N, C-alpha and C positions, 0 to 999 in steps of 0.2 A: 550214374542215374541221377537225374535232376529231381528236385523237390516236387515239381509238377507231376513227373512220372510216378513217383512214390504215392502221391495223393490219388492219382487215377487208379493205380493198382490196388490201393487200400479200399476203394469204393466197391470192389468186387467181393470183398470178404468183410461183411459187417461184424461188429463186436457183439458177442453173445455172452452175457455174464454167467458165472457159475451158479449164482443164486438169483432166481428171478425176483421181480418186484413183489410178487404175491408171497414169496417164501421168506422174505427178509425179516418179517416180524418174528416168525417162529425160530429162525436161526439165531437172531439177536437175543430173544428171550431165553433160549436154551443156553447160549453162551454166558449170559449174565447169571443164570441159575448155577451153572457149573462153576463160575468164578466165585460165587458166594459160598458154595459148598467147599471148594478147595481152600478158600481163605479161612473158613472156619476150622478145617482140618489142620491147616498150617498154624493157626493160633493155638491149637491144643499142644503142639510140640514144636517149638521153634528151634531148629538146628540147621546147620549148613546143608546137610543132606536133604532135609525137607524143603529148604529154600530152593534147591534145584528141582526137586520132584513135585513140589506143590506150589511154591511161591511164584516161580516163573510162569508155569502154565496158567495160574490164576490171573496174573497180571495181563497175560496175552489174551485170555478169554474175556476179561473185562474190557480191554481196549477194543478188540474186534466186536464184541457184543454191543458196546456203546455206539460204535460207528454204524453197525447194522440197524440198531434201534432208531438212531437219528435219521438214517435213510428211509426206514420203514414208515415212521410216523410223520416225517417231513419237518421242515423248519419254517415256521411262519413268523415273519417280522411285522 
């Protein structure tokens, strides 16, 4: 299959994101809120077990929340 055939086949199935443009702000805000709560809980009792149960999800929520907020509000240069 050539690249041209792949390109033509892809035009029949457009991309539909999981989170729509109108819902990105709410998803980003909630993820950032969850990240703040989990970070606060992790700060109360820092241990290796809490690192896996609270620290890692908090960092993932902050990372994805920040990207969603950037996409929601736009970047103006």
